[in-house]
N, C-alpha and C positions, 0 to 999 in steps of 0.2 A: 536736769533738763526734762521737760515734759515728753511723754511717749510720742506724741504727735510730731514733735521736733526731731526726735531721734529717728523716727521712721522716714521722714523727709531726707535727713542726712544720709541714712543708709540707702535710700532709693537712688541717690546720686553719688554714692561712694566712689564708684569707678572714675567718674569725671574729676572728683576732688583729688583722688589718689594720683591721677595723671599729672595734676598740677604740682603736687608735692613730692613725688618720688621720681627721681631721674633715672635710676638704675632699672632697666627693663626687666631683668630677672627678679629683682626684689618687688617691683611693681606687680608683676604677675602673681607672685606668692601672696601678696596682700589681697589682691582681687580675689584669688581662689579661696583664701581662708575666710574672708568676709562673706563671700557668696555662700559658703557652707553654713556660716553662722546665721545668715538671713534665712536660709532654708530650714535650719534647725529651729529657729524661733517661730517661724510660720507653722511648722509641724507641731510645736508645743502648744500653740494657741487653739488647736482643734477643740471644738465645743462638745463633741460627743466622746464617749469613753473609748480608750485605746484598746485594741486587741493585743494579745501577747506578742504576735508577730510585729505589730506596729511599734510596740515598746522595744523589741529587739532591733528593729530598723532604726528607731530613734537613737538608741545607744550606739549602734554601729556608726551612725553619722556623727554623734557626739565624740566618739573615740577618734574618728578621722579628723574632726575639727581640732580636738585637743592636741593630737600629735603634730599637726601642721602649725598650730599656734606656738607650741613650745619650740619647734624648729625655727620658726620665724623670729621669735623674741629672744631665743637663746638663753632663757632662764625659766625656771618652773614657778617662780612667784607670780601670782595672779590674783585677781579680785574674787570676791565671794561668788558672783554669778558664774564665772568661768569654772571655779572650783566645783560648784554644785553640778554643773553639766559634765565636766571631765571625770569626776569621782563616781558618777552613777547615781547621785542622790535624786535627780529628777526622774530617772527611770524607776527608782524605788517608789517615789511618790505616785508615779503613774500606775504602777502595779497596785499600790495601796488604795488609791482613791479614784482610779479610772481616767480622770483628766484633771487638768489644773485650772481650766477656765473658770469653773464655779468658785474657785478660791481666790480669784483675782482681787486685788485690793485697790484697783484703779479708781473705782467710784468713791471709796472711802478716802483715798488720798486727795481726790479732787475736792470733796466736801471739806476736808481738813484745811486745804489751801484757801478755800473761800472764807472759812471762819477766821483763819489767821489774818487774811487780808482785811476783813471787816474790823477785827480787833485792833490791828496796827494803824489803820487809817481813821477809825471813827471813835476811838476811846482816848482818854487822857493818858493812859499807860503807853499806848502805842505811838500815836502821832499827834496828840493834842487836838484831834478833830480837824486837822488841816489849818489850824490857826497858829501863827508864828509866835504870839505872846501867850 
């Protein structure tokens, strides 16, 4: 799912959660944990270098998120991104490189998608140039 779609989804998460989760206590736990995740990701997108204090604040927020996520899901199995946050890998990278924005692959991924679309729609290998025969 493109990042723009994910952000729209996250901006309206509370409204969607209210439609899907009937148990009020569980609903509030979901809203709280996703709110922390949104703040954490906004924090991580900072374009300037992080100070040591900001990195510590980031990891404190990450630890809070991780504990709540494990409590909510009742299992410690999770995806790569959550692992990177909870295990402290992102904080390590922030200390190592200052910020993560300059290493973003979004532009590269977007260009890759454009090339793939062109290939599959306009070549014989991908889509026969739009011709049925």
